[in-house]
Backbone as numpy.savetxt, mean C-alpha at the origin, in Angstrom:
# Nx Ny Nz CAx CAy CAz Cx Cy Cz
20.54 3.81 3.02 19.55 4.74 2.51 20.52 5.91 2.68
20.20 7.23 1.67 21.31 8.10 1.79 20.61 9.13 2.77
21.73 10.11 3.27 21.57 11.10 3.97 20.40 11.86 4.00
19.90 12.01 2.79 18.66 12.93 2.68 17.21 12.05 2.88
17.36 10.72 2.55 16.24 9.98 3.10 16.31 9.79 4.30
17.55 9.65 5.28 17.36 9.72 6.96 16.92 10.60 7.01
17.18 11.86 6.54 16.75 12.88 7.62 15.09 13.42 7.24
14.84 13.11 5.89 13.58 13.19 5.63 12.63 12.09 6.69
12.93 10.78 6.58 12.54 10.02 7.56 12.16 10.31 8.88
13.40 10.98 9.93 13.15 11.30 10.91 12.28 12.39 11.04
12.25 13.11 10.35 11.44 14.79 10.34 9.92 13.75 10.57
9.64 12.89 9.29 8.01 12.20 9.26 8.07 11.64 10.47
8.88 11.00 10.77 8.59 9.80 12.18 8.27 11.21 13.55
8.47 12.16 13.36 8.86 12.91 14.52 7.22 13.91 14.31
7.03 14.08 13.16 5.44 14.61 12.71 4.04 13.32 13.47
4.53 12.33 12.82 3.74 11.47 13.12 3.54 11.12 15.09
4.73 11.23 15.42 4.68 11.12 16.92 4.01 12.17 17.78
4.23 13.50 17.02 4.13 14.82 17.87 2.61 15.18 17.28
2.51 15.29 15.94 0.75 15.75 15.99 -0.33 15.07 16.84
-0.46 14.00 16.49 -1.87 12.90 16.90 -1.87 13.57 18.30
-1.51 13.64 19.70 -1.95 14.25 20.61 -2.53 15.61 20.59
-2.13 16.37 19.81 -2.91 17.83 19.10 -4.05 17.34 18.56
-4.54 16.74 18.28 -5.56 16.35 17.53 -7.03 15.56 18.33
-8.09 15.98 17.83 -9.25 15.36 18.16 -9.61 14.28 18.26
-10.15 13.34 18.68 -10.43 11.63 18.45 -10.55 11.60 17.10
-11.52 12.11 16.46 -11.72 11.70 14.87 -10.25 11.87 14.20
-9.60 13.07 14.46 -8.49 13.42 14.04 -7.41 12.12 14.18
-7.72 11.51 15.12 -6.50 10.36 15.74 -7.18 9.35 15.05
-8.57 8.81 14.74 -8.96 8.15 14.22 -8.57 7.97 12.55
-8.62 8.98 12.00 -8.28 9.02 10.81 -6.93 8.95 10.39
-6.21 9.52 11.34 -4.40 9.36 11.05 -4.32 7.95 11.26
-4.84 6.96 11.79 -4.45 5.62 12.26 -5.22 4.80 11.09
-6.60 5.11 10.46 -6.78 4.95 9.24 -6.17 4.90 8.13
-5.28 6.40 7.76 -4.59 6.54 7.41 -3.03 5.59 7.14
-2.77 4.93 8.24 -1.46 4.48 8.73 -2.01 3.02 7.91
-3.07 2.55 8.32 -3.48 0.91 8.13 -3.54 0.70 6.56
-3.92 1.63 5.49 -3.72 1.66 4.19 -2.57 2.24 3.74
-1.63 2.70 4.54 -0.34 2.60 4.06 0.61 1.29 4.31
0.62 0.91 5.50 0.59 -0.96 5.46 0.00 -1.80 4.60
-1.29 -1.40 3.79 -1.83 -2.25 3.02 -1.27 -2.01 1.55
-0.77 -0.52 1.10 -0.51 -0.37 -0.35 0.99 -0.59 -0.04
1.68 -0.75 0.99 3.65 -1.09 0.95 3.06 -2.38 0.30
2.36 -3.52 0.99 2.35 -4.49 -0.13 1.78 -4.89 -1.60
0.74 -4.30 -2.04 0.31 -3.61 -3.09 1.52 -2.79 -4.17
2.23 -2.03 -3.60 3.41 -1.29 -4.01 4.88 -2.54 -4.11
4.77 -3.49 -3.81 5.57 -4.53 -3.74 5.21 -5.25 -5.22
4.37 -5.52 -4.88 3.67 -6.50 -5.96 3.58 -5.75 -7.54
3.26 -4.49 -7.32 3.15 -3.72 -8.70 4.18 -2.72 -9.16
4.67 -2.12 -7.98 5.47 -0.98 -8.28 7.17 -1.76 -8.62
7.03 -2.92 -7.57 8.79 -3.17 -7.53 8.27 -4.47 -8.58
7.62 -5.48 -8.68 7.65 -6.73 -9.58 6.76 -6.69 -10.47
6.27 -5.50 -10.75 5.57 -5.30 -12.25 4.41 -6.03 -12.43
3.72 -6.56 -11.44 2.50 -7.41 -11.61 1.35 -6.63 -11.59
0.28 -6.86 -12.35 -0.69 -6.17 -12.38 -2.20 -6.73 -11.26
-2.04 -6.20 -10.42 -3.16 -6.62 -9.42 -4.31 -5.83 -9.22
-5.98 -6.09 -9.10 -6.95 -5.42 -8.70 -7.52 -6.46 -7.65
-6.85 -6.98 -7.09 -7.56 -8.20 -5.87 -6.91 -8.05 -4.56
-6.07 -6.40 -4.12 -5.78 -6.41 -3.00 -6.86 -6.30 -1.84
-7.74 -5.86 -2.24 -8.82 -5.65 -1.08 -9.27 -7.16 -0.56
-9.27 -7.94 -1.62 -9.94 -9.46 -0.78 -8.82 -9.97 0.26
-7.67 -9.46 0.16 -6.66 -9.88 1.25 -6.74 -8.99 2.65
-7.11 -8.10 2.04 -7.43 -7.07 3.37 -8.82 -7.37 4.37
-9.55 -7.89 3.18 -10.77 -8.34 3.96 -10.46 -9.59 4.74
-9.56 -10.44 4.08 -9.71 -12.01 4.75 -8.69 -11.58 6.36
-8.01 -10.58 6.38 -7.07 -10.37 7.22 -8.17 -10.11 8.23
-9.15 -8.93 8.11 -9.97 -8.39 8.89 -11.08 -9.33 9.54
-11.45 -10.39 8.67 -12.51 -11.36 8.95 -11.93 -12.08 10.10
-10.72 -12.42 9.70 -9.99 -13.96 10.09 -9.79 -13.49 11.57
-9.58 -12.11 12.03 -9.36 -11.55 13.43 -10.50 -11.06 13.91
-11.47 -11.05 13.33 -12.76 -10.09 13.61 -13.22 -11.56 14.17
-13.35 -12.71 13.22 -14.18 -13.79 13.73 -13.47 -14.79 15.05
-12.25 -14.57 15.21 -11.19 -15.06 16.46 -11.74 -14.57 17.63
-11.65 -13.15 17.30 -11.77 -12.18 18.68 -13.30 -12.22 18.90
-14.26 -12.48 18.13 -15.77 -12.57 18.90 -15.89 -14.30 19.26
-14.87 -14.85 18.59 -15.06 -16.74 19.60 -14.25 -16.27 20.82
-13.25 -15.39 21.22 -12.59 -15.23 22.36 -11.31 -15.75 22.01
-10.92 -15.69 20.96 -9.92 -16.08 20.79 -8.57 -14.78 21.04
-7.47 -14.81 21.28 -6.62 -13.68 21.26 -6.36 -13.03 19.97
-6.22 -11.85 19.80 -5.57 -10.88 18.57 -4.20 -11.52 18.22
-3.43 -11.70 19.17 -2.09 -12.28 18.99 -1.80 -13.82 18.28
-2.69 -14.18 18.42 -3.19 -15.44 17.75 -3.96 -15.30 16.51
-4.64 -14.49 16.05 -5.19 -14.29 15.11 -4.56 -13.55 13.87
-3.42 -12.71 14.22 -2.78 -12.04 13.49 -1.67 -12.93 12.69
-1.14 -13.83 13.02 -0.18 -14.60 12.77 -1.11 -15.76 11.27
-2.40 -16.04 12.19 -3.10 -16.82 11.51 -3.34 -15.82 9.98
-4.26 -14.76 10.14 -4.23 -13.91 9.43 -2.94 -13.70 8.14
-2.11 -13.76 8.73 -0.73 -13.51 7.82 -0.45 -14.78 7.07
-0.62 -15.84 7.82 -0.38 -17.25 7.32 -1.60 -17.71 5.90
-2.24 -16.96 6.39 -3.57 -17.67 5.51 -3.21 -16.75 4.17
-3.29 -15.54 4.18 -3.00 -14.35 3.39 -1.86 -14.87 2.75
-0.77 -15.28 2.97 0.02 -15.70 2.10 -0.11 -17.40 1.70
-1.06 -18.11 2.03 -1.05 -19.14 1.31 -1.85 -18.89 -0.16
-3.00 -18.04 0.33 -3.69 -17.72 -0.82 -3.23 -16.66 -1.66
-2.54 -16.04 -1.14 -1.66 -14.99 -2.17 -0.92 -16.24 -3.26
0.10 -17.11 -2.72 0.31 -18.11 -3.81 -0.29 -18.62 -4.56
-1.30 -18.82 -4.34 -2.87 -19.28 -5.22 -3.06 -18.58 -6.09
-3.10 -17.05 -5.93 -3.75 -16.06 -6.79 -2.39 -15.49 -7.46
-1.24 -15.78 -7.46 -0.34 -15.53 -8.29 0.29 -17.00 -9.19
-0.62 -17.94 -9.01 -0.35 -18.61 -10.38 -0.99 -18.32 -11.70
-1.77 -17.56 -11.93 -2.58 -17.07 -12.85 -1.44 -15.78 -13.53
-0.71 -15.35 -13.03 0.37 -14.03 -13.17 1.32 -15.24 -14.13
1.64 -16.78 -13.75 2.25 -17.41 -14.37 1.88 -17.69 -16.09
0.59 -17.25 -16.23 0.19 -17.80 -17.58 0.07 -16.33 -18.25
-0.62 -15.75 -17.70 -1.12 -14.13 -18.46 -0.51 -12.82 -17.55
-0.50 -11.81 -18.26 -0.11 -10.60 -17.65 -0.74 -9.39 -18.04
-0.43 -8.23 -17.64 -0.95 -6.73 -18.11 -2.40 -7.26 -17.92
-3.20 -6.65 -18.75 -4.66 -6.25 -18.45 -5.38 -7.73 -17.91
-4.91 -8.50 -18.47 -5.90 -9.94 -18.66 -5.36 -10.47 -17.02
-4.33 -10.15 -16.53 -3.56 -10.56 -15.12 -4.88 -9.77 -14.17
-4.75 -8.28 -14.60 -5.38 -7.63 -13.65 -7.31 -8.48 -13.49
-7.80 -8.49 -14.85 -9.10 -9.09 -14.67 -9.02 -10.63 -13.83
-8.10 -11.04 -13.60 -7.99 -12.28 -13.06 -8.09 -12.02 -11.56
-7.54 -10.72 -10.80 -7.20 -10.85 -9.82 -8.34 -9.99 -9.34
-9.18 -9.02 -10.60 -10.54 -8.69 -9.86 -11.43 -9.76 -9.98
-11.50 -10.74 -10.59 -12.49 -11.87 -10.81 -12.17 -12.43 -8.97
-11.05 -12.33 -8.61 -10.68 -13.31 -7.33 -11.38 -12.29 -6.33
-11.21 -10.63 -6.46 -11.43 -10.27 -5.14 -13.20 -9.97 -5.52
-13.90 -10.21 -6.58 -15.23 -10.36 -6.80 -15.84 -11.43 -5.84
-14.87 -12.62 -6.24 -15.52 -14.21 -5.58 -15.24 -13.93 -4.15
-14.47 -13.03 -3.48 -14.02 -13.19 -2.25 -14.82 -12.48 -1.77
-15.68 -11.39 -2.09 -16.74 -10.49 -1.61 -17.52 -10.92 -1.72
-18.03 -12.04 -2.54 -19.69 -12.30 -2.61 -19.75 -13.71 -1.40
-18.26 -14.05 -0.93 -18.46 -15.08 -0.15 -18.44 -14.24 1.39
-18.16 -13.50 1.70 -18.14 -12.24 2.81 -19.52 -12.00 3.01
-20.14 -11.82 1.50 -21.48 -11.01 1.74 -22.95 -12.35 1.71
-22.48 -13.32 1.22 -23.38 -14.49 1.39 -23.37 -15.57 2.64
-22.23 -15.65 2.85 -21.95 -16.79 3.90 -22.51 -16.34 5.24
-23.61 -15.91 5.89 -24.07 -15.58 6.72 -23.23 -16.21 8.22
-23.46 -17.50 8.00 -23.04 -18.02 9.34 -21.56 -17.89 9.77
-20.81 -17.66 8.91 -19.27 -17.09 9.33 -19.18 -15.89 9.47
-19.54 -15.06 8.25 -19.48 -13.40 7.94 -20.33 -12.68 8.79
-21.60 -13.14 8.95 -22.71 -12.07 9.20 -23.17 -11.72 7.93
-22.69 -11.56 6.84 -23.15 -11.37 5.56 -23.62 -9.74 5.81
-24.18 -9.26 5.56 -24.69 -7.71 5.35 -24.48 -6.96 6.78
-25.05 -7.96 7.15 -25.10 -7.44 8.91 -23.83 -7.31 9.67
-22.87 -8.01 9.05 -21.26 -7.74 9.35 -20.90 -8.35 10.86
-19.90 -7.74 11.67 -19.70 -8.41 12.96 -19.36 -7.21 13.33
-20.04 -7.07 14.69 -20.35 -5.65 15.33 -19.42 -6.07 16.93
-18.96 -4.81 17.54 -18.40 -5.22 18.85 -17.19 -5.56 18.64
-16.12 -5.50 18.22 -14.88 -6.27 18.05 -14.03 -5.62 18.67
-13.33 -6.24 20.09 -12.64 -5.88 20.90 -11.25 -5.45 20.16
-10.67 -4.32 21.03 -9.16 -4.02 20.67 -8.14 -4.90 21.50
-6.98 -5.25 20.96 -6.52 -6.06 21.93 -5.23 -5.24 22.99
-4.84 -6.13 23.57 -4.19 -5.44 24.75 -2.49 -6.53 24.54
-1.46 -5.30 24.69 -0.35 -5.40 24.65 0.53 -5.38 25.72
0.65 -6.21 26.66 1.59 -6.65 27.43 0.89 -6.16 28.53
-0.28 -6.49 28.82 -0.91 -5.86 30.01 -1.60 -4.32 29.60
-1.31 -3.75 28.78 -1.75 -2.32 28.27 -3.06 -2.43 27.37
-4.16 -1.97 27.71 -5.10 -1.59 27.00 -5.08 -0.49 25.72
-5.47 -1.02 24.56 -5.31 -0.28 23.48 -6.61 -0.02 23.31
-7.39 0.37 24.15 -8.84 0.67 23.62 -8.86 2.40 23.25
-8.29 2.95 23.57 -8.41 4.77 23.43 -7.75 4.82 22.10
-8.26 5.72 21.41 -7.86 6.10 20.24 -6.43 6.23 19.91
-5.86 7.31 20.69 -4.43 7.65 20.67 -3.55 6.39 21.19
-4.01 5.43 21.75 -2.83 4.22 22.17 -3.04 3.46 20.80
-4.00 3.55 20.67 -4.34 2.18 19.49 -3.53 2.70 18.17
-3.27 3.95 18.09 -2.82 4.86 16.88 -1.39 4.74 17.05
-0.77 4.79 18.51 0.92 4.30 18.49 1.13 2.90 18.49
0.23 2.13 18.66 0.46 0.63 18.31 0.58 0.81 16.92
-0.67 1.06 16.03 -0.57 0.80 14.61 0.92 1.34 13.91
1.13 2.67 14.56 2.28 3.28 14.18 3.32 2.89 14.22
3.57 1.42 15.23 4.70 1.06 15.70 4.55 -0.16 14.68
3.49 -0.76 14.63 3.49 -1.99 13.37 3.93 -1.36 11.84
3.46 -0.34 11.92 3.50 0.07 10.16 5.18 0.39 10.59
6.06 1.06 11.03 7.65 1.44 11.59 8.28 -0.31 11.11
7.65 -1.49 11.73 8.09 -2.86 11.87 7.88 -3.33 10.14
6.76 -3.00 10.02 6.47 -3.55 8.52 7.10 -2.79 7.45
7.40 -1.39 7.71 8.79 -0.95 6.47 10.08 -1.24 6.89
10.54 -1.34 8.07 11.89 -2.17 8.09 12.08 -3.36 7.77
10.72 -4.26 7.84 11.03 -5.42 7.25 10.98 -5.34 5.51
9.94 -4.28 4.75 10.16 -4.43 3.44 11.08 -3.59 3.02
11.92 -3.06 3.74 13.07 -2.51 3.01 14.45 -3.13 3.30
14.51 -3.71 4.32 15.50 -4.82 4.31 15.08 -6.09 3.33
14.03 -6.52 2.98 13.82 -7.36 1.93 14.21 -6.44 0.07
13.78 -5.10 0.17 14.12 -4.77 -1.01 15.56 -4.61 -1.36
16.27 -4.77 -0.37 17.99 -4.29 -0.30 18.37 -5.76 0.11
18.17 -6.70 -0.29 18.49 -8.02 -0.26 18.28 -8.36 -1.79
18.98 -9.69 -2.11 18.94 -10.44 -3.54 17.91 -10.43 -4.17
16.42 -10.62 -2.86 15.13 -10.86 -2.95 14.24 -9.76 -3.68
15.22 -8.55 -3.03 14.56 -6.91 -3.87 14.64 -6.84 -5.45
16.46 -7.11 -5.52 16.89 -7.20 -6.77 16.10 -8.03 -7.59
15.98 -9.44 -7.34 15.29 -10.25 -8.22 13.75 -9.70 -8.83
12.87 -8.87 -7.30 11.88 -8.65 -8.09 12.27 -7.24 -8.79
12.94 -6.30 -8.73 13.10 -5.35 -10.05 13.34 -5.81 -11.31
14.41 -6.93 -11.13 14.75 -7.28 -12.30 13.37 -8.05 -13.12
12.80 -8.79 -12.31 11.31 -9.05 -12.91 10.37 -8.48 -13.59
10.60 -7.09 -12.85 9.60 -5.98 -13.55 9.95 -5.44 -14.48
11.71 -5.35 -14.65 12.32 -4.69 -15.99 12.18 -5.48 -17.33
12.75 -6.56 -17.15 12.56 -7.60 -17.95 12.95 -9.04 -17.62
11.66 -9.44 -17.78 11.63 -10.86 -17.18 12.48 -12.07 -17.99
12.61 -11.87 -19.62 13.64 -12.85 -20.02 14.92 -12.74 -19.91
15.52 -11.34 -19.78 16.89 -11.23 -19.26 16.87 -11.86 -17.58
15.87 -11.47 -16.78 16.31 -11.29 -15.61 16.36 -13.46 -15.29
15.47 -14.06 -16.41 15.66 -15.67 -16.56 17.07 -15.99 -16.78
17.45 -15.42 -18.17 18.73 -15.48 -18.27 19.74 -15.44 -17.20
19.60 -14.88 -15.90 20.80 -14.62 -15.31 20.11 -15.58 -14.23
19.67 -16.32 -14.34 19.15 -17.15 -13.19 18.23 -17.13 -12.28
17.45 -15.86 -12.53 16.25 -15.40 -11.52 15.16 -16.67 -11.91
14.68 -17.35 -10.55 13.70 -18.01 -11.12 12.18 -17.23 -10.79
11.57 -16.79 -12.21 10.81 -15.91 -12.30 9.55 -16.22 -11.80
9.52 -17.58 -11.93 7.81 -18.52 -11.30 7.93 -17.93 -9.76
8.93 -18.30 -8.89 9.15 -18.63 -7.80 8.92 -17.26 -7.49
9.33 -16.03 -7.93 9.39 -14.75 -7.51 8.34 -14.37 -7.93
8.00 -14.53 -8.84 6.18 -13.90 -9.28 5.46 -14.31 -8.22
5.17 -15.70 -8.02 4.32 -16.07 -6.60 4.92 -15.38 -5.23
6.12 -15.21 -5.25 6.60 -14.28 -3.69 5.79 -12.97 -4.08
6.15 -12.43 -4.75 5.66 -10.90 -4.88 3.97 -10.94 -4.49
3.00 -12.08 -4.80 1.85 -12.10 -4.75 1.22 -11.96 -3.12
2.35 -13.05 -2.25 2.05 -13.67 -1.23 2.66 -12.67 -0.27
3.95 -11.88 -0.71 4.40 -11.10 0.26 3.32 -9.88 0.54
3.02 -9.44 -0.58 2.50 -8.15 -0.70 1.01 -8.44 0.20
0.26 -10.18 -0.25 -0.77 -10.23 0.37 -0.78 -10.43 2.22
0.08 -10.92 2.37 0.87 -10.67 3.59 0.11 -9.38 4.64
0.89 -8.27 3.72 0.84 -6.64 4.11 -0.75 -6.19 4.19
-1.06 -6.74 3.55 -2.68 -6.39 3.24 -3.10 -7.12 4.19
-2.92 -8.56 4.77 -3.62 -9.19 5.78 -3.54 -8.44 7.13
-2.31 -7.83 7.23 -1.91 -7.18 8.86 -2.51 -5.97 8.28
-2.60 -5.38 7.46 -3.23 -3.78 7.48 -5.21 -4.60 7.83
-5.56 -5.26 7.13 -7.01 -5.69 7.44 -6.94 -6.40 9.49
-5.96 -6.80 9.52 -6.36 -7.57 10.97 -6.02 -6.18 12.15
-5.52 -5.23 11.98 -5.73 -3.94 12.50 -7.00 -3.08 12.09
-7.35 -3.33 10.97 -8.53 -2.19 10.66 -9.62 -2.85 11.46
-10.12 -3.89 11.94 -11.25 -4.52 12.41 -11.23 -4.00 13.67
-10.40 -4.35 14.38 -10.36 -3.48 15.87 -10.38 -1.66 15.90
-10.05 -1.55 14.65 -9.89 0.06 14.77 -11.10 0.41 14.40
-12.02 0.20 13.55 -13.48 0.31 13.36 -14.60 0.05 14.10
-14.20 -1.49 14.57 -14.89 -2.01 15.28 -16.41 -2.45 15.08
-16.34 -2.69 13.66 -17.59 -3.23 12.64 -16.71 -3.52 11.25
-17.34 -4.60 10.85 -16.76 -5.06 9.72 -18.12 -5.52 8.44
-18.34 -5.27 7.58 -19.19 -5.85 6.68 -18.57 -5.85 5.04
-18.89 -6.46 3.98 -18.44 -6.54 3.06 -18.05 -5.26 2.00
-18.54 -4.19 2.47 -18.33 -2.95 1.78 -17.17 -2.66 1.71
-16.23 -2.69 2.72 -15.17 -1.89 2.50 -13.75 -2.42 1.48
-14.24 -4.07 1.53 -13.58 -4.72 0.49 -13.97 -5.42 -0.64
-14.61 -4.50 -1.33 -15.44 -4.99 -2.69 -14.05 -4.39 -3.50
-13.88 -4.54 -5.00 -13.53 -4.16 -5.60 -13.18 -2.66 -6.12
-14.08 -2.02 -5.33 -13.68 -0.51 -5.34 -12.73 -0.03 -4.36
-12.57 -0.73 -3.66 -11.41 -0.54 -2.59 -9.83 -1.01 -3.47
-9.76 -1.82 -3.77 -8.39 -2.43 -4.61 -8.21 -1.38 -5.64
-9.30 -0.91 -6.36 -9.21 0.22 -7.28 -8.54 1.45 -6.77
-8.94 2.01 -5.51 -8.75 2.96 -4.91 -6.83 2.70 -4.34
-6.88 1.13 -3.73 -5.29 1.09 -3.55 -4.30 0.83 -4.39
-4.72 0.50 -5.69 -3.90 0.96 -6.60 -3.71 1.94 -7.09
-4.75 3.39 -7.04 -4.47 4.57 -7.35 -3.78 5.03 -6.63
-3.62 4.77 -4.99 -2.87 5.25 -3.94 -1.15 4.97 -4.31
-1.35 3.86 -5.08 0.21 3.47 -5.34 0.51 4.25 -6.35
-0.30 4.13 -7.54 0.72 4.90 -8.80 0.56 6.38 -8.14
-0.56 6.91 -7.13 -0.29 8.68 -7.30 0.93 8.61 -6.46
0.97 8.05 -5.01 2.46 8.41 -4.72 3.82 7.88 -5.26
3.83 6.96 -6.32 5.02 6.15 -6.77 5.12 4.86 -7.00
4.66 4.23 -7.88 4.94 2.86 -8.12 6.74 2.64 -7.90
7.06 1.75 -7.15 8.34 1.42 -6.82 8.89 2.58 -6.26
8.75 3.32 -5.83 8.82 4.08 -4.75 8.89 3.84 -3.53
9.65 3.57 -2.36 9.54 3.44 -1.03 8.50 4.01 -0.44
8.58 5.06 -0.29 8.08 5.96 0.44 6.41 6.34 -0.38
6.30 5.86 -1.59 5.30 5.82 -2.18 3.70 5.94 -1.60
3.74 4.74 -1.18 2.32 4.58 -0.15 2.05 5.25 0.88
3.24 6.02 1.39 2.98 7.19 2.36 1.97 8.05 1.56
2.87 9.00 0.86 1.96 9.76 -0.05 0.50 9.25 -0.73
0.87 8.58 -1.30 -0.41 7.68 -1.74 -1.64 7.47 -1.13
-1.59 6.79 -0.02 -2.51 6.53 1.12 -2.87 8.14 1.76
-2.19 8.94 1.91 -2.46 10.36 2.39 -3.87 11.04 1.06
-3.09 10.96 -0.01 -4.22 11.54 -1.22 -5.56 10.68 -1.09
-5.43 9.18 -0.85 -6.64 8.53 -0.92 -7.30 8.58 0.51
-6.65 8.76 1.52 -7.91 8.77 2.78 -7.67 10.48 3.14
-6.95 10.99 3.42 -6.73 12.35 4.27 -6.92 13.49 3.32
-7.00 13.58 1.92 -7.41 14.74 1.34 -8.76 14.52 0.83
-9.67 13.43 0.98 -10.97 13.60 0.51 -11.41 14.33 2.04
-10.88 14.30 2.89 -11.51 14.80 4.47 -10.88 16.32 3.85
-9.73 16.42 3.98 -8.80 18.14 3.79 -10.25 18.84 2.75
-10.71 18.09 1.71 -11.57 18.76 0.42 -13.32 18.68 1.18
-13.71 18.40 2.37 -14.64 18.51 2.82 -15.08 20.32 2.74
-14.82 20.79 2.85 -15.25 22.35 2.79 -15.73 22.89 1.22
-15.53 21.80 0.61 -16.45 21.74 -1.19 -17.70 20.98 -0.93
-18.20 21.05 0.36 -19.19 20.19 0.62 -19.79 19.21 -0.42
-21.09 19.12 -1.19 -21.42 18.21 -2.07 -20.29 18.11 -2.75
-19.72 18.97 -3.42 -18.57 18.89 -4.62 -17.31 17.99 -4.05
-17.22 17.68 -3.04 -15.44 17.39 -2.19 -15.03 16.22 -3.41
-15.80 14.99 -3.33 -15.57 14.33 -4.37 -15.07 14.31 -5.71
-16.27 15.20 -6.29 -15.48 16.09 -7.56 -14.73 16.21 -7.61
-14.30 17.39 -6.88 -12.94 18.04 -6.38 -11.97 17.34 -6.59
-12.20 15.98 -5.70 -11.13 15.18 -5.25 -10.68 14.51 -7.05
-11.90 14.15 -7.24 -11.67 13.33 -8.82 -11.06 14.14 -9.68
-10.88 15.37 -9.77 -10.40 16.42 -10.75 -8.82 16.47 -10.28
-8.63 16.72 -8.87 -7.72 17.04 -8.60 -6.59 15.85 -8.86
-7.21 14.49 -8.72 -6.31 13.44 -9.29 -5.95 13.12 -10.29
-7.42 13.64 -11.49 -6.69 13.34 -12.95 -5.81 14.31 -13.40
-5.73 15.55 -12.64 -4.71 16.55 -13.22 -3.02 16.03 -12.80
-3.26 15.33 -11.34 -2.21 14.94 -10.94 -1.64 14.07 -11.92
-2.23 13.26 -12.08 -1.88 11.82 -13.19 -1.54 12.66 -14.10
-1.78 13.42 -15.09 -1.70 14.02 -16.24 -0.23 14.54 -16.07
-0.30 15.35 -15.20 1.11 16.05 -14.64 2.19 15.14 -14.45
2.00 14.09 -13.35 2.93 13.24 -12.46 2.68 12.02 -13.25
2.74 11.65 -14.29 2.01 10.21 -14.30 3.21 9.35 -13.10
3.85 9.52 -13.56 4.83 8.51 -12.39 4.75 8.41 -10.90
3.91 9.44 -10.31 3.60 9.49 -9.70 4.35 10.87 -8.50
3.65 11.34 -7.12 4.20 12.44 -6.71 6.23 12.18 -6.31
6.49 11.16 -6.05 7.77 11.18 -5.66 8.55 11.18 -6.98
8.11 11.27 -8.26 8.82 11.20 -9.27 9.21 12.54 -9.22
8.88 13.88 -8.66 9.13 14.87 -8.99 10.41 15.22 -8.68
11.61 14.79 -7.75 12.84 15.17 -7.44 13.61 14.67 -8.91
13.47 13.26 -9.24 14.01 13.11 -10.41 13.80 13.98 -11.65
12.57 14.09 -11.73 12.54 14.93 -12.95 13.10 16.70 -12.90
13.12 17.24 -11.58 13.49 18.27 -11.21 15.19 17.86 -11.55
16.15 16.86 -11.35 17.19 16.91 -11.37 17.45 16.40 -12.87
16.56 15.61 -13.47 16.45 15.13 -15.33 16.59 16.91 -15.85
15.70 17.76 -15.30 15.87 18.83 -16.05 16.95 19.57 -15.84
17.59 19.76 -14.92 18.45 20.51 -14.44 19.82 20.15 -15.34
19.76 18.77 -15.29 20.90 18.01 -16.07 20.78 18.24 -17.62
19.67 18.53 -18.17 19.32 18.89 -19.30 20.17 20.31 -19.86
19.50 21.08 -18.67 19.86 22.44 -18.86 21.41 22.44 -18.95
22.21 21.86 -18.00 23.73 21.90 -17.81 24.55 21.17 -19.36
23.62 20.20 -19.69 23.93 19.70 -20.59 24.11 20.81 -22.41
22.84 21.11 -21.90 22.33 22.16 -23.30 23.68 23.20 -23.43
23.63 23.89 -21.88 24.77 24.83 -21.65 26.31 24.55 -22.42
26.79 23.28 -21.71 27.83 22.80 -21.88 28.26 22.84 -23.71
27.03 22.17 -24.25 26.95 22.18 -25.67 27.46 23.32 -26.24
26.25 24.48 -25.83 26.17 25.86 -26.84 27.81 26.43 -26.14
28.66 26.24 -25.15 29.47 27.01 -24.61 30.83 25.93 -25.87
30.58 25.05 -25.92 31.15 24.33 -26.94 31.49 24.69 -28.15
30.42 24.78 -28.73 30.07 25.58 -30.18 30.40 26.59 -30.07
30.32 27.68 -28.83 31.00 29.04 -29.14 32.43 28.51 -29.24
32.95 28.09 -28.49 34.43 27.64 -28.36 34.93 27.59 -29.80
34.04 26.14 -30.17 34.41 26.05 -31.45 34.63 27.13 -32.87
33.35 28.29 -32.58 33.35 29.07 -33.83 34.12 30.34 -33.43
34.97 30.63 -32.15 35.85 31.20 -31.85 36.97 31.00 -32.63
37.32 29.81 -32.58 38.52 29.26 -33.20 38.74 30.14 -34.60
40.27 30.36 -34.75 40.66 30.88 -36.15 40.79 29.73 -37.39
């Protein structure tokens, strides 16, 4: 990590620690909600941004994590048992969902994962004996950690922030490892990656499985946060919104989910001054942003650097031309 990235990370962490105590309960809840989506889109960024796979089924894993924890908590089983079970379940299902990626790519893979999301959502809605159907599961308790109750919004926020930092650290180490290099090689040129000895089948499956684990963790945190879940938040529309968050933040940028989730979760709240028009304003803002920055918000420094280098190169060529013209 460069010095600039380190300083920026410390500043962001200081703000995340200092701002929530100054907010009212709804503000703390909103920040926690944002962090949950940061974790979920970390996983989608690995699948889409680093491994180059097209997935519109991420909300299904988000829902699997949420329902696993909610069902077990209502049965009296500890959150600390439900969380690893949700992670394992999402990893196994993620491996299965990755298999279509071995045969189809681009838009066809996106449609395959969209179909998977729809199938999972229909199970959540129709199997009332397990999920409660459209009535959902309510009164989901928040967990305890080492005897400390996480019932209060601020306490739960700091717990989710801690999990976010841990998941971010794990992802950073993964991306710096040979696995991370293999993922980016798979994205950039699968044929060349295979010629260099990268098992593209294994890494394709892993990109879905590891991304699914992150979504499962986010879902496991989401259920106790809202204390009530039903199928609505896990529909295809949520998968599309998560994909939008990754693209807006910057697919393939480590801090992309941080900014992308802020645009998807926090920006609509800040635009509520527009009252009934706030969603229209949000949609227009996203369209303009994508037209101006198709590679996401975190591409701005690179664009500015490229522009500066282009100006310097142009100036150097002009100076060289003048010097040649001045020669006898």
